[in-house]
CHARMM-style PDB file with segment names, atoms N, HN, CA, C and O in Angstrom:
ATOM      1  N   MET     1     -28.601  -5.597   9.425  1.00  0.00      PROA
ATOM      2  CA  MET     1     -28.468  -5.216   8.029  1.00  0.00      PROA
ATOM      3  C   MET     1     -26.983  -5.003   7.704  1.00  0.00      PROA
ATOM      4  O   MET     1     -26.215  -4.512   8.532  1.00  0.00      PROA
ATOM      5  N   LYS     2     -26.609  -5.377   6.501  1.00  0.00      PROA
ATOM      6  HN  LYS     2     -27.233  -5.776   5.829  1.00  0.00      PROA
ATOM      7  CA  LYS     2     -25.231  -5.196   6.071  1.00  0.00      PROA
ATOM      8  C   LYS     2     -24.928  -3.723   5.860  1.00  0.00      PROA
ATOM      9  O   LYS     2     -25.797  -2.954   5.449  1.00  0.00      PROA
ATOM     10  N   LYS     3     -23.694  -3.336   6.142  1.00  0.00      PROA
ATOM     11  HN  LYS     3     -22.988  -3.961   6.476  1.00  0.00      PROA
ATOM     12  CA  LYS     3     -23.273  -1.948   5.957  1.00  0.00      PROA
ATOM     13  C   LYS     3     -23.053  -1.635   4.470  1.00  0.00      PROA
ATOM     14  O   LYS     3     -23.384  -0.538   4.019  1.00  0.00      PROA
ATOM     15  N   HSD     4     -22.501  -2.581   3.709  1.00  0.00      PROA
ATOM     16  HN  HSD     4     -22.232  -3.472   4.075  1.00  0.00      PROA
ATOM     17  CA  HSD     4     -22.226  -2.396   2.283  1.00  0.00      PROA
ATOM     18  C   HSD     4     -22.839  -3.552   1.502  1.00  0.00      PROA
ATOM     19  O   HSD     4     -22.764  -4.706   1.922  1.00  0.00      PROA
ATOM     20  N   ILE     5     -23.451  -3.227   0.349  1.00  0.00      PROA
ATOM     21  HN  ILE     5     -23.511  -2.289   0.007  1.00  0.00      PROA
ATOM     22  CA  ILE     5     -23.978  -4.268  -0.534  1.00  0.00      PROA
ATOM     23  C   ILE     5     -23.576  -3.934  -1.967  1.00  0.00      PROA
ATOM     24  O   ILE     5     -23.194  -2.804  -2.272  1.00  0.00      PROA
ATOM     25  N   TYR     6     -23.668  -4.929  -2.834  1.00  0.00      PROA
ATOM     26  HN  TYR     6     -23.979  -5.846  -2.586  1.00  0.00      PROA
ATOM     27  CA  TYR     6     -23.338  -4.775  -4.252  1.00  0.00      PROA
ATOM     28  C   TYR     6     -24.500  -5.305  -5.078  1.00  0.00      PROA
ATOM     29  O   TYR     6     -24.987  -6.408  -4.831  1.00  0.00      PROA
ATOM     30  N   ASN     7     -24.949  -4.521  -6.063  1.00  0.00      PROA
ATOM     31  HN  ASN     7     -24.553  -3.625  -6.264  1.00  0.00      PROA
ATOM     32  CA  ASN     7     -26.031  -4.923  -6.941  1.00  0.00      PROA
ATOM     33  C   ASN     7     -25.438  -5.294  -8.287  1.00  0.00      PROA
ATOM     34  O   ASN     7     -24.872  -4.443  -8.974  1.00  0.00      PROA
ATOM     35  N   GLU     8     -25.565  -6.559  -8.670  1.00  0.00      PROA
ATOM     36  HN  GLU     8     -26.025  -7.250  -8.112  1.00  0.00      PROA
ATOM     37  CA  GLU     8     -24.983  -7.033  -9.928  1.00  0.00      PROA
ATOM     38  C   GLU     8     -25.758  -6.543 -11.147  1.00  0.00      PROA
ATOM     39  O   GLU     8     -25.190  -6.465 -12.237  1.00  0.00      PROA
ATOM     40  N   GLN     9     -27.039  -6.212 -10.992  1.00  0.00      PROA
ATOM     41  HN  GLN     9     -27.500  -6.276 -10.107  1.00  0.00      PROA
ATOM     42  CA  GLN     9     -27.844  -5.782 -12.136  1.00  0.00      PROA
ATOM     43  C   GLN     9     -27.365  -4.440 -12.686  1.00  0.00      PROA
ATOM     44  O   GLN     9     -27.299  -4.259 -13.901  1.00  0.00      PROA
ATOM     45  N   ASN    10     -27.035  -3.511 -11.812  1.00  0.00      PROA
ATOM     46  HN  ASN    10     -27.089  -3.659 -10.825  1.00  0.00      PROA
ATOM     47  CA  ASN    10     -26.591  -2.200 -12.285  1.00  0.00      PROA
ATOM     48  C   ASN    10     -25.125  -1.927 -11.980  1.00  0.00      PROA
ATOM     49  O   ASN    10     -24.627  -0.836 -12.257  1.00  0.00      PROA
ATOM     50  N   ASP    11     -24.425  -2.912 -11.409  1.00  0.00      PROA
ATOM     51  HN  ASP    11     -24.829  -3.798 -11.184  1.00  0.00      PROA
ATOM     52  CA  ASP    11     -22.977  -2.828 -11.172  1.00  0.00      PROA
ATOM     53  C   ASP    11     -22.614  -1.665 -10.247  1.00  0.00      PROA
ATOM     54  O   ASP    11     -21.633  -0.963 -10.492  1.00  0.00      PROA
ATOM     55  N   LEU    12     -23.401  -1.456  -9.182  1.00  0.00      PROA
ATOM     56  HN  LEU    12     -24.198  -2.026  -8.983  1.00  0.00      PROA
ATOM     57  CA  LEU    12     -23.149  -0.385  -8.225  1.00  0.00      PROA
ATOM     58  C   LEU    12     -22.990  -0.941  -6.819  1.00  0.00      PROA
ATOM     59  O   LEU    12     -23.585  -1.957  -6.459  1.00  0.00      PROA
ATOM     60  N   HSD    13     -22.168  -0.248  -6.030  1.00  0.00      PROA
ATOM     61  HN  HSD    13     -21.685   0.577  -6.322  1.00  0.00      PROA
ATOM     62  CA  HSD    13     -22.008  -0.551  -4.617  1.00  0.00      PROA
ATOM     63  C   HSD    13     -22.868   0.428  -3.828  1.00  0.00      PROA
ATOM     64  O   HSD    13     -22.998   1.593  -4.205  1.00  0.00      PROA
ATOM     65  N   TYR    14     -23.458  -0.052  -2.728  1.00  0.00      PROA
ATOM     66  HN  TYR    14     -23.352  -0.998  -2.423  1.00  0.00      PROA
ATOM     67  CA  TYR    14     -24.315   0.773  -1.883  1.00  0.00      PROA
ATOM     68  C   TYR    14     -23.822   0.723  -0.451  1.00  0.00      PROA
ATOM     69  O   TYR    14     -23.283  -0.292  -0.010  1.00  0.00      PROA
ATOM     70  N   THR    15     -24.009   1.844   0.294  1.00  0.00      PROA
ATOM     71  HN  THR    15     -24.446   2.668  -0.064  1.00  0.00      PROA
ATOM     72  CA  THR    15     -23.641   1.933   1.699  1.00  0.00      PROA
ATOM     73  C   THR    15     -24.879   2.316   2.492  1.00  0.00      PROA
ATOM     74  O   THR    15     -25.674   3.150   2.057  1.00  0.00      PROA
ATOM     75  N   LEU    16     -25.038   1.705   3.651  1.00  0.00      PROA
ATOM     76  HN  LEU    16     -24.393   1.027   4.005  1.00  0.00      PROA
ATOM     77  CA  LEU    16     -26.183   1.962   4.517  1.00  0.00      PROA
ATOM     78  C   LEU    16     -25.984   3.274   5.265  1.00  0.00      PROA
ATOM     79  O   LEU    16     -24.983   3.456   5.959  1.00  0.00      PROA
ATOM     80  N   HSD    17     -26.948   4.194   5.119  1.00  0.00      PROA
ATOM     81  HN  HSD    17     -27.761   4.047   4.555  1.00  0.00      PROA
ATOM     82  CA  HSD    17     -26.963   5.470   5.840  1.00  0.00      PROA
ATOM     83  C   HSD    17     -28.315   5.566   6.538  1.00  0.00      PROA
ATOM     84  O   HSD    17     -29.332   5.833   5.899  1.00  0.00      PROA
ATOM     85  N   GLY    18     -28.321   5.351   7.840  1.00  0.00      PROA
ATOM     86  HN  GLY    18     -27.495   5.134   8.360  1.00  0.00      PROA
ATOM     87  CA  GLY    18     -29.585   5.317   8.570  1.00  0.00      PROA
ATOM     88  C   GLY    18     -30.343   4.061   8.189  1.00  0.00      PROA
ATOM     89  O   GLY    18     -29.868   2.954   8.440  1.00  0.00      PROA
ATOM     90  N   ASP    19     -31.511   4.211   7.589  1.00  0.00      PROA
ATOM     91  HN  ASP    19     -31.897   5.111   7.386  1.00  0.00      PROA
ATOM     92  CA  ASP    19     -32.326   3.084   7.151  1.00  0.00      PROA
ATOM     93  C   ASP    19     -32.329   2.914   5.632  1.00  0.00      PROA
ATOM     94  O   ASP    19     -33.080   2.093   5.106  1.00  0.00      PROA
ATOM     95  N   VAL    20     -31.513   3.669   4.932  1.00  0.00      PROA
ATOM     96  HN  VAL    20     -30.903   4.337   5.359  1.00  0.00      PROA
ATOM     97  CA  VAL    20     -31.556   3.697   3.477  1.00  0.00      PROA
ATOM     98  C   VAL    20     -30.178   3.366   2.897  1.00  0.00      PROA
ATOM     99  O   VAL    20     -29.157   3.824   3.411  1.00  0.00      PROA
ATOM    100  N   TYR    21     -30.155   2.574   1.834  1.00  0.00      PROA
ATOM    101  HN  TYR    21     -30.985   2.203   1.416  1.00  0.00      PROA
ATOM    102  CA  TYR    21     -28.920   2.313   1.106  1.00  0.00      PROA
ATOM    103  C   TYR    21     -28.761   3.368   0.021  1.00  0.00      PROA
ATOM    104  O   TYR    21     -29.653   3.561  -0.805  1.00  0.00      PROA
ATOM    105  N   LEU    22     -27.623   4.047   0.030  1.00  0.00      PROA
ATOM    106  HN  LEU    22     -26.899   3.890   0.702  1.00  0.00      PROA
ATOM    107  CA  LEU    22     -27.325   5.061  -0.976  1.00  0.00      PROA
ATOM    108  C   LEU    22     -26.163   4.584  -1.834  1.00  0.00      PROA
ATOM    109  O   LEU    22     -25.225   3.973  -1.321  1.00  0.00      PROA
ATOM    110  N   PRO    23     -26.213   4.856  -3.146  1.00  0.00      PROA
ATOM    111  CA  PRO    23     -25.126   4.395  -4.026  1.00  0.00      PROA
ATOM    112  C   PRO    23     -23.828   5.149  -3.740  1.00  0.00      PROA
ATOM    113  O   PRO    23     -23.846   6.329  -3.391  1.00  0.00      PROA
ATOM    114  N   ASP    24     -22.714   4.456  -3.892  1.00  0.00      PROA
ATOM    115  HN  ASP    24     -22.700   3.497  -4.175  1.00  0.00      PROA
ATOM    116  CA  ASP    24     -21.395   5.065  -3.737  1.00  0.00      PROA
ATOM    117  C   ASP    24     -21.002   5.657  -5.078  1.00  0.00      PROA
ATOM    118  O   ASP    24     -20.475   4.959  -5.945  1.00  0.00      PROA
ATOM    119  N   LEU    25     -21.259   6.947  -5.245  1.00  0.00      PROA
ATOM    120  HN  LEU    25     -21.687   7.514  -4.541  1.00  0.00      PROA
ATOM    121  CA  LEU    25     -20.969   7.639  -6.496  1.00  0.00      PROA
ATOM    122  C   LEU    25     -19.886   8.682  -6.260  1.00  0.00      PROA
ATOM    123  O   LEU    25     -19.764   9.210  -5.155  1.00  0.00      PROA
ATOM    124  N   ALA    26     -19.110   8.979  -7.275  1.00  0.00      PROA
ATOM    125  HN  ALA    26     -19.209   8.550  -8.172  1.00  0.00      PROA
ATOM    126  CA  ALA    26     -18.075   9.997  -7.191  1.00  0.00      PROA
ATOM    127  C   ALA    26     -18.106  10.833  -8.466  1.00  0.00      PROA
ATOM    128  O   ALA    26     -18.342  10.320  -9.560  1.00  0.00      PROA
ATOM    129  N   ALA    27     -17.864  12.123  -8.301  1.00  0.00      PROA
ATOM    130  HN  ALA    27     -17.672  12.539  -7.413  1.00  0.00      PROA
ATOM    131  CA  ALA    27     -17.805  13.025  -9.446  1.00  0.00      PROA
ATOM    132  C   ALA    27     -16.457  12.872 -10.131  1.00  0.00      PROA
ATOM    133  O   ALA    27     -15.467  12.532  -9.484  1.00  0.00      PROA
ATOM    134  N   PRO    28     -16.413  13.120 -11.432  1.00  0.00      PROA
ATOM    135  CA  PRO    28     -15.130  13.034 -12.122  1.00  0.00      PROA
ATOM    136  C   PRO    28     -14.167  14.100 -11.605  1.00  0.00      PROA
ATOM    137  O   PRO    28     -14.597  15.158 -11.146  1.00  0.00      PROA
ATOM    138  N   GLU    29     -12.882  13.825 -11.680  1.00  0.00      PROA
ATOM    139  HN  GLU    29     -12.533  12.965 -12.053  1.00  0.00      PROA
ATOM    140  CA  GLU    29     -11.866  14.736 -11.169  1.00  0.00      PROA
ATOM    141  C   GLU    29     -11.882  16.070 -11.907  1.00  0.00      PROA
ATOM    142  O   GLU    29     -12.088  17.113 -11.286  1.00  0.00      PROA
ATOM    143  N   ASN    30     -11.672  16.055 -13.201  1.00  0.00      PROA
ATOM    144  HN  ASN    30     -11.505  15.208 -13.706  1.00  0.00      PROA
ATOM    145  CA  ASN    30     -11.632  17.277 -13.999  1.00  0.00      PROA
ATOM    146  C   ASN    30     -12.810  17.293 -14.947  1.00  0.00      PROA
ATOM    147  O   ASN    30     -12.918  16.457 -15.844  1.00  0.00      PROA
ATOM    148  N   LYS    31     -13.692  18.258 -14.737  1.00  0.00      PROA
ATOM    149  HN  LYS    31     -13.604  18.937 -14.008  1.00  0.00      PROA
ATOM    150  CA  LYS    31     -14.866  18.352 -15.588  1.00  0.00      PROA
ATOM    151  C   LYS    31     -14.507  18.943 -16.955  1.00  0.00      PROA
ATOM    152  O   LYS    31     -15.081  18.564 -17.976  1.00  0.00      PROA
ATOM    153  N   TYR    32     -13.566  19.859 -16.958  1.00  0.00      PROA
ATOM    154  HN  TYR    32     -13.099  20.167 -16.129  1.00  0.00      PROA
ATOM    155  CA  TYR    32     -13.183  20.530 -18.190  1.00  0.00      PROA
ATOM    156  C   TYR    32     -11.710  20.267 -18.476  1.00  0.00      PROA
ATOM    157  O   TYR    32     -10.922  20.102 -17.545  1.00  0.00      PROA
ATOM    158  N   PRO    33     -11.329  20.225 -19.740  1.00  0.00      PROA
ATOM    159  CA  PRO    33      -9.909  20.079 -20.053  1.00  0.00      PROA
ATOM    160  C   PRO    33      -9.159  21.353 -19.645  1.00  0.00      PROA
ATOM    161  O   PRO    33      -9.780  22.408 -19.514  1.00  0.00      PROA
ATOM    162  N   PRO    34      -7.855  21.278 -19.443  1.00  0.00      PROA
ATOM    163  CA  PRO    34      -7.112  22.476 -19.044  1.00  0.00      PROA
ATOM    164  C   PRO    34      -7.121  23.523 -20.153  1.00  0.00      PROA
ATOM    165  O   PRO    34      -7.156  23.199 -21.340  1.00  0.00      PROA
ATOM    166  N   LEU    35      -7.090  24.783 -19.734  1.00  0.00      PROA
ATOM    167  HN  LEU    35      -7.062  25.046 -18.769  1.00  0.00      PROA
ATOM    168  CA  LEU    35      -7.040  25.876 -20.706  1.00  0.00      PROA
ATOM    169  C   LEU    35      -5.665  25.911 -21.353  1.00  0.00      PROA
ATOM    170  O   LEU    35      -4.651  25.682 -20.695  1.00  0.00      PROA
ATOM    171  N   GLY    36      -5.642  26.190 -22.611  1.00  0.00      PROA
ATOM    172  HN  GLY    36      -6.466  26.376 -23.146  1.00  0.00      PROA
ATOM    173  CA  GLY    36      -4.381  26.347 -23.318  1.00  0.00      PROA
ATOM    174  C   GLY    36      -3.877  27.779 -23.190  1.00  0.00      PROA
ATOM    175  O   GLY    36      -4.400  28.568 -22.404  1.00  0.00      PROA
ATOM    176  N   LYS    37      -2.871  28.093 -23.959  1.00  0.00      PROA
ATOM    177  HN  LYS    37      -2.446  27.452 -24.597  1.00  0.00      PROA
ATOM    178  CA  LYS    37      -2.271  29.420 -23.938  1.00  0.00      PROA
ATOM    179  C   LYS    37      -3.301  30.500 -24.290  1.00  0.00      PROA
ATOM    180  O   LYS    37      -3.404  31.519 -23.606  1.00  0.00      PROA
ATOM    181  N   TYR    38      -4.058  30.262 -25.363  1.00  0.00      PROA
ATOM    182  HN  TYR    38      -3.974  29.435 -25.918  1.00  0.00      PROA
ATOM    183  CA  TYR    38      -5.002  31.276 -25.824  1.00  0.00      PROA
ATOM    184  C   TYR    38      -6.244  31.347 -24.940  1.00  0.00      PROA
ATOM    185  O   TYR    38      -6.866  32.404 -24.837  1.00  0.00      PROA
ATOM    186  N   GLY    39      -6.606  30.255 -24.314  1.00  0.00      PROA
ATOM    187  HN  GLY    39      -6.101  29.396 -24.398  1.00  0.00      PROA
ATOM    188  CA  GLY    39      -7.704  30.291 -23.361  1.00  0.00      PROA
ATOM    189  C   GLY    39      -7.364  31.120 -22.142  1.00  0.00      PROA
ATOM    190  O   GLY    39      -8.199  31.874 -21.643  1.00  0.00      PROA
ATOM    191  N   MET    40      -6.122  30.981 -21.654  1.00  0.00      PROA
ATOM    192  HN  MET    40      -5.444  30.369 -22.059  1.00  0.00      PROA
ATOM    193  CA  MET    40      -5.684  31.783 -20.503  1.00  0.00      PROA
ATOM    194  C   MET    40      -5.571  33.258 -20.879  1.00  0.00      PROA
ATOM    195  O   MET    40      -5.880  34.131 -20.068  1.00  0.00      PROA
ATOM    196  N   MET    41      -5.123  33.542 -22.117  1.00  0.00      PROA
ATOM    197  HN  MET    41      -4.872  32.833 -22.776  1.00  0.00      PROA
ATOM    198  CA  MET    41      -5.046  34.931 -22.572  1.00  0.00      PROA
ATOM    199  C   MET    41      -6.445  35.547 -22.659  1.00  0.00      PROA
ATOM    200  O   MET    41      -6.646  36.701 -22.279  1.00  0.00      PROA
ATOM    201  N   ARG    42      -7.403  34.775 -23.158  1.00  0.00      PROA
ATOM    202  HN  ARG    42      -7.240  33.838 -23.466  1.00  0.00      PROA
ATOM    203  CA  ARG    42      -8.785  35.259 -23.264  1.00  0.00      PROA
ATOM    204  C   ARG    42      -9.373  35.517 -21.885  1.00  0.00      PROA
ATOM    205  O   ARG    42     -10.046  36.525 -21.673  1.00  0.00      PROA
ATOM    206  N   ARG    43      -9.122  34.609 -20.947  1.00  0.00      PROA
ATOM    207  HN  ARG    43      -8.575  33.789 -21.119  1.00  0.00      PROA
ATOM    208  CA  ARG    43      -9.633  34.774 -19.586  1.00  0.00      PROA
ATOM    209  C   ARG    43      -9.056  36.038 -18.954  1.00  0.00      PROA
ATOM    210  O   ARG    43      -9.790  36.796 -18.318  1.00  0.00      PROA
ATOM    211  N   THR    44      -7.761  36.277 -19.116  1.00  0.00      PROA
ATOM    212  HN  THR    44      -7.165  35.662 -19.632  1.00  0.00      PROA
ATOM    213  CA  THR    44      -7.129  37.476 -18.560  1.00  0.00      PROA
ATOM    214  C   THR    44      -7.707  38.734 -19.199  1.00  0.00      PROA
ATOM    215  O   THR    44      -7.973  39.720 -18.511  1.00  0.00      PROA
ATOM    216  N   TYR    45      -7.899  38.700 -20.507  1.00  0.00      PROA
ATOM    217  HN  TYR    45      -7.683  37.900 -21.066  1.00  0.00      PROA
ATOM    218  CA  TYR    45      -8.469  39.842 -21.220  1.00  0.00      PROA
ATOM    219  C   TYR    45      -9.874  40.163 -20.709  1.00  0.00      PROA
ATOM    220  O   TYR    45     -10.190  41.319 -20.430  1.00  0.00      PROA
ATOM    221  N   LEU    46     -10.703  39.143 -20.591  1.00  0.00      PROA
ATOM    222  HN  LEU    46     -10.446  38.204 -20.817  1.00  0.00      PROA
ATOM    223  CA  LEU    46     -12.062  39.380 -20.103  1.00  0.00      PROA
ATOM    224  C   LEU    46     -12.059  39.885 -18.672  1.00  0.00      PROA
ATOM    225  O   LEU    46     -12.834  40.777 -18.327  1.00  0.00      PROA
ATOM    226  N   LYS    47     -11.200  39.328 -17.843  1.00  0.00      PROA
ATOM    227  HN  LYS    47     -10.570  38.604 -18.124  1.00  0.00      PROA
ATOM    228  CA  LYS    47     -11.135  39.726 -16.440  1.00  0.00      PROA
ATOM    229  C   LYS    47     -10.737  41.194 -16.304  1.00  0.00      PROA
ATOM    230  O   LYS    47     -11.256  41.905 -15.444  1.00  0.00      PROA
ATOM    231  N   GLU    48      -9.812  41.645 -17.156  1.00  0.00      PROA
ATOM    232  HN  GLU    48      -9.390  41.067 -17.855  1.00  0.00      PROA
ATOM    233  CA  GLU    48      -9.336  43.024 -17.066  1.00  0.00      PROA
ATOM    234  C   GLU    48     -10.237  44.015 -17.785  1.00  0.00      PROA
ATOM    235  O   GLU    48     -10.486  45.101 -17.263  1.00  0.00      PROA
ATOM    236  N   GLN    49     -10.731  43.672 -18.968  1.00  0.00      PROA
ATOM    237  HN  GLN    49     -10.528  42.789 -19.392  1.00  0.00      PROA
ATOM    238  CA  GLN    49     -11.462  44.623 -19.794  1.00  0.00      PROA
ATOM    239  C   GLN    49     -12.979  44.582 -19.589  1.00  0.00      PROA
ATOM    240  O   GLN    49     -13.646  45.610 -19.702  1.00  0.00      PROA
ATOM    241  N   PHE    50     -13.521  43.406 -19.291  1.00  0.00      PROA
ATOM    242  HN  PHE    50     -12.979  42.571 -19.199  1.00  0.00      PROA
ATOM    243  CA  PHE    50     -14.962  43.242 -19.148  1.00  0.00      PROA
ATOM    244  C   PHE    50     -15.270  42.418 -17.896  1.00  0.00      PROA
ATOM    245  O   PHE    50     -15.720  41.278 -18.015  1.00  0.00      PROA
ATOM    246  N   PRO    51     -15.041  42.964 -16.701  1.00  0.00      PROA
ATOM    247  CA  PRO    51     -15.208  42.174 -15.483  1.00  0.00      PROA
ATOM    248  C   PRO    51     -16.641  41.696 -15.264  1.00  0.00      PROA
ATOM    249  O   PRO    51     -16.839  40.607 -14.726  1.00  0.00      PROA
ATOM    250  N   ALA    52     -17.635  42.470 -15.659  1.00  0.00      PROA
ATOM    251  HN  ALA    52     -17.474  43.355 -16.096  1.00  0.00      PROA
ATOM    252  CA  ALA    52     -19.024  42.040 -15.476  1.00  0.00      PROA
ATOM    253  C   ALA    52     -19.331  40.810 -16.355  1.00  0.00      PROA
ATOM    254  O   ALA    52     -19.977  39.863 -15.906  1.00  0.00      PROA
ATOM    255  N   HSD    53     -18.872  40.840 -17.577  1.00  0.00      PROA
ATOM    256  HN  HSD    53     -18.347  41.609 -17.942  1.00  0.00      PROA
ATOM    257  CA  HSD    53     -19.087  39.704 -18.481  1.00  0.00      PROA
ATOM    258  C   HSD    53     -18.318  38.482 -17.986  1.00  0.00      PROA
ATOM    259  O   HSD    53     -18.824  37.361 -18.035  1.00  0.00      PROA
ATOM    260  N   TYR    54     -17.103  38.703 -17.515  1.00  0.00      PROA
ATOM    261  HN  TYR    54     -16.692  39.614 -17.475  1.00  0.00      PROA
ATOM    262  CA  TYR    54     -16.293  37.590 -16.978  1.00  0.00      PROA
ATOM    263  C   TYR    54     -17.000  36.948 -15.775  1.00  0.00      PROA
ATOM    264  O   TYR    54     -17.091  35.723 -15.694  1.00  0.00      PROA
ATOM    265  N   ASN    55     -17.495  37.762 -14.849  1.00  0.00      PROA
ATOM    266  HN  ASN    55     -17.421  38.757 -14.915  1.00  0.00      PROA
ATOM    267  CA  ASN    55     -18.196  37.217 -13.673  1.00  0.00      PROA
ATOM    268  C   ASN    55     -19.467  36.476 -14.068  1.00  0.00      PROA
ATOM    269  O   ASN    55     -19.818  35.473 -13.447  1.00  0.00      PROA
ATOM    270  N   TRP    56     -20.157  36.958 -15.093  1.00  0.00      PROA
ATOM    271  HN  TRP    56     -19.873  37.773 -15.597  1.00  0.00      PROA
ATOM    272  CA  TRP    56     -21.356  36.276 -15.567  1.00  0.00      PROA
ATOM    273  C   TRP    56     -21.007  34.909 -16.134  1.00  0.00      PROA
ATOM    274  O   TRP    56     -21.736  33.939 -15.926  1.00  0.00      PROA
ATOM    275  N   MET    57     -19.881  34.833 -16.857  1.00  0.00      PROA
ATOM    276  HN  MET    57     -19.289  35.621 -17.026  1.00  0.00      PROA
ATOM    277  CA  MET    57     -19.463  33.574 -17.455  1.00  0.00      PROA
ATOM    278  C   MET    57     -18.983  32.579 -16.401  1.00  0.00      PROA
ATOM    279  O   MET    57     -19.180  31.373 -16.546  1.00  0.00      PROA
ATOM    280  N   VAL    58     -18.361  33.080 -15.351  1.00  0.00      PROA
ATOM    281  HN  VAL    58     -18.201  34.060 -15.232  1.00  0.00      PROA
ATOM    282  CA  VAL    58     -17.860  32.177 -14.301  1.00  0.00      PROA
ATOM    283  C   VAL    58     -19.028  31.702 -13.494  1.00  0.00      PROA
ATOM    284  OT1 VAL    58     -18.854  30.930 -12.551  1.00  0.00      PROA
TER     285      VAL     58
END
């Protein structure tokens, strides 16, 4: 059996793991955009003044 295959129908590459071909998928690098000045200020405020709420949000 081939170690790597390509499926043209769904445009995915697959790698053989044991007896099963699994798709070669990768998660995006940055899920969220970077925080701006006011986002960082809000995070610091919540962390200092409301730690329970901050931990719940994280």
